[in-house]
C-alpha positions in Angstrom: 156.0 13.2 -8.6 154.7 9.8 -7.6 153.8 7.1 -10.1 150.1 7.4 -9.5 150.0 11.1 -10.2 152.1 10.7 -13.4 149.5 8.1 -14.6 146.6 10.4 -13.7 148.1 13.4 -15.5 148.9 11.3 -18.6 145.3 9.9 -18.6 143.8 13.4 -18.2 146.0 14.7 -21.0 144.7 11.9 -23.3 141.2 12.9 -22.4 141.8 16.6 -22.9 143.7 16.3 -26.2 140.6 16.1 -28.4 139.2 19.2 -26.7 142.4 21.2 -27.6 142.5 19.7 -31.1 138.9 20.9 -31.8 139.3 24.3 -30.2 142.9 25.4 -29.4 141.9 28.0 -26.8 143.5 28.1 -23.4 140.3 29.3 -21.7 138.2 26.5 -23.2 140.8 23.9 -22.2 140.8 25.2 -18.6 137.0 25.1 -18.6 137.1 21.5 -19.7 139.7 20.6 -17.1 137.8 22.3 -14.3 134.6 20.5 -15.4 136.3 17.1 -15.0 137.8 18.1 -11.6 141.3 18.7 -12.8 142.6 21.7 -10.8 145.8 23.3 -9.5 149.1 21.8 -10.3 147.5 18.9 -12.1 145.7 21.2 -14.5 149.0 23.1 -15.2 150.8 19.8 -15.9 148.0 18.5 -18.2 148.1 21.8 -20.0 151.8 21.5 -20.6 151.3 18.0 -22.1 148.2 18.9 -24.2 149.4 22.2 -25.6 153.1 21.3 -25.8 154.2 24.4 -24.0 156.5 25.3 -21.1 155.6 25.7 -17.5 155.3 29.5 -17.7 152.9 29.4 -20.6 150.8 26.6 -18.9 150.6 28.7 -15.7 149.5 31.8 -17.7 146.8 29.7 -19.4 145.6 28.4 -16.1 145.6 31.6 -14.1 144.1 33.8 -16.8 141.3 31.6 -17.8 137.9 33.1 -16.8 136.8 29.9 -15.1 139.9 30.1 -12.8 138.9 33.6 -11.4 138.9 32.2 -7.8 142.4 30.8 -8.2 143.6 34.2 -9.6 142.0 36.0 -6.7 143.7 33.7 -4.2 147.0 34.1 -6.0 146.7 37.9 -6.0 145.7 38.0 -2.3 148.6 35.7 -1.3 151.1 37.8 -3.3 149.8 41.0 -1.8 150.1 39.5 1.7 153.6 38.3 1.0 154.6 41.8 -0.3 153.1 43.5 2.8 154.9 41.0 5.1 158.3 42.0 3.6 157.8 45.5 5.0 157.0 44.0 8.5 160.4 42.4 8.9 
């Protein structure tokens, strides 16, 4: 990870920490992050810092949040395509 991204993630974590402290709910945290334009890997990394959890838990919080339904749909479609392609080889 480059230095600029590390700084951005650290800054976003500082911004999101009060949201988590006020309401320790993964869905609410993801809603906040989405609202400030923090998506994808950055949102997972920020979640790890803010919540103090491991990568797996942060990914679960990201992908299961109602506001991340489009990301979940993409993930599921991608995985289904990957599984289908295994039968084509």
